[in-house]
C-alpha positions as CSV (number, residue, x, y, z in Angstrom):
1,M,100.2,92.4,185.3
2,G,99.1,89.5,182.6
3,L,97.6,86.4,184.0
4,F,100.5,84.2,182.5
5,K,103.2,86.8,182.1
6,T,106.1,85.4,183.0
7,N,110.1,86.5,184.2
8,P,112.8,85.3,182.0
9,F,113.3,81.7,183.8
10,G,109.4,81.2,182.6
11,H,107.9,81.9,186.3
12,I,104.4,82.9,186.6
13,L,104.8,86.2,188.1
14,W,101.1,86.3,189.7
15,V,102.1,82.7,191.3
16,K,105.1,84.3,192.2
17,K,104.0,87.3,194.3
18,W,101.4,84.9,196.0
19,L,104.4,83.2,197.0
20,I,106.5,85.4,198.5
21,R,103.0,87.2,200.1
22,I,102.2,83.9,201.9
23,L,106.4,82.9,202.5
24,G,106.6,87.2,204.3
25,L,103.3,86.0,206.3
26,L,104.2,82.7,207.6
27,T,108.0,84.2,208.4
28,H,107.8,87.7,209.8
29,R,107.4,86.9,213.3
30,R,110.8,84.9,213.2
31,F,112.4,88.4,212.5
32,R,110.0,90.8,214.3
33,G,108.5,88.6,217.5
34,F,110.4,85.6,218.3
35,N,113.7,87.4,217.5
36,E,113.9,91.2,216.5
37,L,116.2,91.8,213.4
38,Q,118.2,94.8,213.9
39,I,118.6,96.9,210.4
40,E,121.4,99.0,209.6
41,G,121.8,101.0,206.4
42,S,118.6,100.1,204.0
43,E,118.2,103.7,203.3
44,I,121.2,102.4,200.6
45,I,118.5,100.1,199.0
46,K,116.4,103.1,197.8
47,R,119.1,104.5,195.7
48,L,120.1,101.4,193.6
49,P,119.1,100.8,190.4
50,D,116.4,98.3,189.4
51,T,119.1,96.1,187.6
52,N,122.3,94.4,187.1
53,V,123.0,94.9,191.1
54,L,124.6,92.0,192.9
55,F,124.4,91.5,196.8
56,I,127.2,89.9,198.2
57,S,127.0,88.3,201.9
58,N,128.0,85.9,204.1
59,H,126.1,82.4,204.9
60,Q,124.6,81.4,208.0
61,T,121.8,79.2,207.1
62,Y,120.1,77.7,203.9
63,F,117.2,79.4,203.7
64,A,116.4,82.4,206.4
65,D,119.0,84.5,205.2
66,V,117.3,84.6,201.7
67,I,113.9,85.2,203.6
68,A,115.0,88.0,205.5
69,M,116.4,90.1,202.6
70,F,113.1,89.7,200.9
71,H,111.8,91.2,203.8
72,V,114.2,94.0,204.2
73,F,114.5,94.9,200.2
74,N,110.8,94.9,200.1
75,A,110.3,97.2,203.6
76,S,113.1,99.9,202.3
77,L,111.6,99.6,198.9
78,N,108.2,100.9,200.9
79,G,109.8,103.6,202.6
80,R,110.4,101.5,206.0
81,L,114.0,102.6,206.7
82,D,115.9,100.2,209.3
83,S,112.3,98.2,209.8
84,I,110.2,95.5,208.6
85,K,107.4,96.8,211.1
86,N,103.9,96.2,209.4
87,V,104.4,93.1,207.1
88,G,102.2,95.2,204.6
89,Y,104.8,95.8,202.6
90,L,104.7,92.4,200.7
91,W,101.3,93.0,199.3
92,N,103.5,94.4,195.9
93,P,106.6,93.1,196.7
94,K,109.6,93.1,193.9
95,L,109.5,90.5,191.7
96,N,112.9,90.8,189.6
97,M,115.0,89.6,192.5
98,Y,116.8,86.3,192.2
99,Y,119.4,84.4,194.5
100,V,121.9,81.7,193.8
101,A,121.6,78.6,195.2
102,A,123.0,74.9,194.8
103,K,120.6,73.0,192.6
104,E,120.3,69.9,195.1
105,T,119.6,72.2,198.1
106,M,116.5,73.4,196.3
107,K,115.6,70.2,195.1
108,S,115.5,68.4,198.5
109,G,112.1,68.8,199.3
110,L,108.7,70.3,198.9
111,I,109.3,73.4,200.7
112,P,113.0,74.4,199.2
113,K,110.7,73.5,195.5
114,I,108.5,75.9,196.7
115,F,110.9,78.5,197.6
116,A,112.6,78.0,194.6
117,Y,110.1,79.5,192.6
118,T,110.0,82.8,194.6
119,G,113.5,83.5,192.6
120,S,116.2,80.9,192.8
121,I,119.0,80.7,190.2
122,S,120.3,77.0,190.9
123,I,123.6,76.0,190.5
124,E,125.7,73.2,190.3
125,R,128.4,73.4,193.1
126,T,131.8,73.0,191.2
127,W,133.5,71.7,194.5
128,R,130.4,70.3,196.7
129,S,128.1,67.6,195.9
130,K,126.0,65.1,198.4
131,G,128.3,66.0,201.1
132,Q,131.2,65.1,199.0
133,D,134.1,67.4,197.6
134,V,134.2,67.1,193.9
135,N,136.3,68.9,190.8
136,R,134.1,69.5,187.8
137,Q,133.6,72.3,185.4
138,V,131.5,75.3,185.6
139,K,128.1,75.2,183.5
140,M,128.0,77.5,181.2
141,S,124.2,77.7,181.3
142,D,124.6,78.0,185.4
143,I,126.7,81.4,184.5
144,S,124.3,82.6,181.6
145,N,121.2,82.5,184.3
146,I,123.1,84.8,186.6
147,K,123.7,87.0,183.8
148,K,119.8,86.9,182.5
149,A,118.9,87.9,186.3
150,L,121.4,91.0,186.3
151,D,119.5,91.6,183.5
152,D,116.3,91.3,184.7
153,G,116.7,92.8,188.3
154,W,118.6,92.3,191.6
155,V,121.3,89.1,192.4
156,V,121.9,87.8,195.7
157,T,124.7,85.4,196.0
158,F,126.5,83.5,198.7
159,P,130.4,83.8,197.3
160,Q,131.8,81.4,199.7
161,G,128.8,78.8,198.7
162,T,128.9,77.8,202.1
163,T,127.2,78.3,205.7
164,T,130.9,77.6,207.3
165,P,131.9,80.5,208.4
166,F,135.3,82.3,207.5
167,K,135.7,79.7,204.5
168,P,137.3,81.2,201.0
169,I,135.7,83.1,198.8
170,R,134.9,81.4,195.3
171,K,136.7,83.0,192.4
172,G,133.4,82.6,190.3
173,T,132.0,85.3,192.0
174,A,134.9,87.6,191.3
175,H,135.0,86.5,187.2
176,I,130.9,87.7,187.1
177,I,131.7,90.7,189.1
178,K,135.1,91.7,186.6
179,H,132.9,90.4,183.4
180,Y,129.2,91.5,184.2
181,K,130.4,94.8,186.0
182,P,127.3,94.6,188.4
183,M,127.1,97.1,191.3
184,V,128.5,95.4,194.5
185,V,126.3,95.7,197.6
186,P,127.8,93.9,200.2
187,I,125.5,92.8,203.6
188,V,126.5,91.2,207.1
189,I,124.5,88.8,208.8
190,D,124.9,87.5,212.2
191,G,122.7,85.4,214.7
192,F,120.7,83.3,212.4
193,R,123.2,80.5,212.9
194,R,122.3,80.6,217.1
195,S,118.4,81.3,216.3
196,F,117.9,78.9,213.3
197,D,118.2,75.5,212.5
198,K,121.3,75.0,209.8
199,K,118.3,74.8,206.9
200,G,116.9,78.2,208.6
201,L,113.3,76.8,208.2
202,L,113.2,75.6,212.4
203,I,113.4,78.5,215.7
204,K,116.1,77.2,217.7
205,K,116.2,79.5,220.0
206,K,114.3,82.8,221.2
207,N,115.5,86.1,221.6
208,I,118.9,86.2,220.0
209,Y,120.2,89.6,219.1
210,Q,119.7,89.5,215.2
211,S,121.8,91.7,212.5
212,F,121.6,92.8,209.1
213,E,123.9,95.4,207.6
214,I,123.4,97.1,204.2
215,K,126.8,98.8,203.2
216,E,127.7,101.1,201.0
217,P,128.6,99.7,196.7
218,L,131.8,98.5,196.3
219,E,134.1,100.6,194.3
220,I,135.6,98.5,191.5
221,D,138.2,98.9,188.4
222,Y,136.6,96.1,186.4
223,E,139.0,96.8,183.8
224,N,142.6,96.7,185.8
225,E,141.7,95.1,189.3
226,T,142.8,91.2,189.4
227,I,140.4,88.5,190.3
228,A,142.4,88.2,193.1
229,E,142.1,91.6,194.2
230,I,138.5,91.6,193.5
231,V,138.1,88.3,196.0
232,E,140.5,90.4,198.8
233,K,137.8,93.4,198.2
234,I,135.1,90.2,198.8
235,E,136.5,89.2,201.8
236,Y,136.5,92.2,203.6
237,A,133.3,93.6,202.7
238,I,131.6,90.6,204.0
239,E,133.9,90.5,207.1
240,Q,134.7,86.9,206.1
241,H,138.9,88.1,205.8
242,P,140.6,85.8,208.6
243,S,141.8,89.1,210.0
244,F,138.2,89.3,211.3
245,L,138.9,86.1,213.0
246,K,139.1,86.4,216.9
247,V,142.9,86.6,218.8
248,I,142.9,85.0,221.6
249,P,145.1,86.3,223.8
250,Q,147.9,84.2,225.0
251,E,146.8,85.3,229.0
252,E,143.4,83.8,228.5
253,L,144.6,80.5,226.2
254,E,146.6,80.3,229.6
255,E,143.8,81.0,232.2
256,K,141.7,78.6,230.0
257,E,143.6,75.7,230.4
258,R,144.7,76.2,233.9
259,L,140.5,75.6,234.9
260,N,140.8,72.7,232.3
261,R,143.5,71.1,234.6
262,E,141.4,71.9,237.8
263,L,138.5,70.6,236.6
264,R,140.2,67.1,235.8
265,D,142.0,66.9,238.7
266,W,138.1,67.6,240.5
267,A,136.9,64.8,238.3
268,N,139.5,62.6,238.9
269,N,139.6,62.7,242.9
């Protein structure tokens, strides 16, 4: 690797490599120590092409989700199936891996700015800015940057654009899939919201069951499927379709209300 060799975004590769190594060492115990990450399906990673792969995932924290992906992907590529034992897999990490993130998040402090250098494709959200709802045009430079990253390697995106569960899928992801025709690999994570703070930088609770499931690539008819059909396919793939919401039986609701009434009566007496 040349000393000043860069990726398509101008990031110096040896700097990126060392940042991934250091961040990996600092975060490894978050997924194999304080909490144990249960991985499923990592054999799929080894079968993927080197470029034009789009990972879609539900989203639970700003940074821990992506950090876990760096660990799982690199461990899988180094022959550790469903395991991140021995962090040595990060000595030669995959450098053409990118992830889509909100620009305002990646500029919100020193740590996010450093983390952005590891592979962030920072975009301006069209629906949300500084905690307020907005409605603005998609920046074509953001779309072209995603295309540039797909041409160079793998891209991770969170199609809901928020850490709040069961929010609608942003249609922009479906447009990217239909237009650029990447191989689409779903990931479903759980437990991150309980074990980390919202940013995913601080450990909130230990001994939490964390799961990380990689699913088989989606079968998509890029020419004939509509945007709505692709959106629905994404919802089911990352288990964020409304049908995945727990339906509470009527008797359970009635029992809960009965207990609440007893508690209020006890408090009043």
